[in-house]
C-alpha positions in Angstrom: -10.8 -63.7 -9.6 -10.4 -64.4 -13.3 -7.5 -62.9 -15.2 -9.7 -60.7 -17.5 -11.4 -59.2 -14.5 -8.0 -58.5 -12.8 -6.8 -56.6 -15.9 -10.0 -54.6 -15.9 -9.8 -53.7 -12.3 -6.1 -52.7 -12.4 -6.5 -49.3 -14.2 -9.3 -48.4 -11.6 -7.0 -49.2 -8.7 -4.2 -47.0 -10.1 -6.5 -44.1 -10.6 -7.8 -44.3 -7.0 -4.2 -44.6 -5.7 -3.2 -41.5 -7.6 -6.2 -39.5 -6.3 -5.4 -40.5 -2.7 -1.8 -39.3 -2.8 -0.8 -35.7 -2.1 -0.9 -33.1 -4.9 2.7 -32.0 -5.8 3.8 -28.5 -4.9 3.7 -26.0 -7.8 6.9 -25.7 -9.7 8.9 -22.6 -9.1 10.5 -20.6 -11.9 14.0 -19.2 -11.9 13.0 -16.0 -9.9 11.5 -18.2 -7.1 7.8 -17.3 -7.7 5.2 -20.1 -8.2 4.5 -21.0 -11.8 1.2 -19.7 -13.1 0.4 -16.2 -12.5 -2.7 -15.1 -10.6 -4.1 -11.6 -11.0 -2.2 -10.3 -8.1 1.1 -11.4 -9.6 0.6 -9.2 -12.8 1.8 -5.6 -12.6 -1.4 -3.2 -12.8 -1.7 0.1 -14.7 -2.1 3.2 -12.6 -5.9 3.4 -13.3 -6.2 -0.1 -11.7 -4.0 0.7 -8.8 -6.1 3.8 -8.0 -9.4 1.9 -8.5 -8.2 -0.8 -6.1 -7.2 1.8 -3.4 -10.6 3.5 -3.8 -12.5 0.2 -3.4 -10.3 -0.5 -0.2 -11.3 2.9 1.1 -7.7 4.2 1.2 -8.6 7.0 -1.3 -11.9 8.8 -1.3 -13.9 9.1 -4.6 -13.0 12.7 -5.5 -9.2 12.2 -4.9 -9.4 9.0 -6.8 -10.9 10.7 -9.8 -8.3 13.4 -9.7 -5.5 10.8 -9.6 -7.1 9.1 -12.6 -7.0 12.3 -14.4 -3.4 12.8 -13.6 -2.8 9.3 -14.9 -4.1 10.2 -18.3 -2.8 13.8 -18.5 0.0 14.4 -16.0 1.4 11.1 -14.7 4.3 12.6 -13.0 1.9 14.2 -10.6 0.7 10.9 -9.2 1.8 9.8 -5.8 4.5 7.1 -6.1 2.3 4.2 -5.0 0.1 4.8 -8.1 2.8 5.2 -10.7 3.1 2.3 -13.0 5.0 1.4 -16.1 2.0 -0.4 -17.6 0.2 2.0 -20.0 -3.5 2.7 -19.4 -5.6 1.5 -22.3 -8.1 4.2 -22.9 -9.1 7.6 -21.4 -12.7 7.7 -22.8 -14.4 5.9 -19.7 -12.5 8.3 -17.4 -13.9 11.3 -19.3 -17.4 10.0 -19.1 -17.0 9.2 -15.4 -15.8 12.7 -14.7 -18.6 14.3 -16.7 -21.3 12.2 -15.1 -20.0 12.6 -11.5 -18.9 16.1 -11.7 -21.2 17.1 -8.7 -19.5 14.4 -6.5 -16.1 16.1 -6.8 -14.8 18.6 -4.4 -14.7 22.3 -5.6 -10.7 22.0 -5.5 -10.7 18.9 -7.5 -13.1 20.3 -10.0 -10.8 23.3 -10.5 -7.9 21.0 -11.1 -9.7 18.5 -13.3 -11.3 21.4 -15.4 -7.7 22.2 -16.8 -8.0 18.8 -18.6 -11.6 17.9 -18.9 -14.6 20.2 -19.2 -17.8 19.4 -17.4 -20.9 18.8 -19.5 -23.2 22.0 -19.4 -26.6 22.9 -20.8 -27.1 25.8 -23.2 -27.4 28.2 -20.3 -24.2 27.3 -18.8 -25.6 25.4 -15.8 -24.3 21.9 -15.0 -26.3 19.0 -16.4 -26.2 16.8 -13.3 -26.5 13.7 -15.3 -26.7 11.5 -12.1 -30.0 13.2 -11.3 -32.2 11.3 -13.9 -35.7 11.2 -12.6 -39.1 10.9 -14.4 -39.6 14.6 -13.8 -36.3 15.5 -15.2 -36.9 13.3 -18.3 -40.2 15.0 -18.7 -38.5 18.4 -18.5 -35.8 17.5 -21.1 -38.5 16.1 -23.5 -40.6 19.3 -23.2 -37.3 21.4 -23.7 -36.6 19.4 -26.9 -40.1 19.8 -28.4 
């Protein structure tokens, strides 16, 4: 092999050799946890902890919503497993969720939540049932507005 060809092949051999070697273990910080934080390494706010428990089936929907309301209005009422020092960002999505899903909550949870959030009602005082949006209901609402 000529000298120029040898020099051109040498970087390729070095790259291939480095790819074949084992990857080094991640560095550890002073506390002993791996460097680089995954989502599970960050502390979550109470709303996220509750949502995670709901998705895992450890907390039913109605109870989860009640706990979310406690997070925003009465955090000391939360069970210890859902208390967090990380502040929740905004309560508006929770209020919308409560109003849209009022009919999915148990009567006991509705009574408790209504101390903090009022359900949406129509002019005659009946619940709106926003989750019941059907073509017939839309037609009825259009006629009522005309």
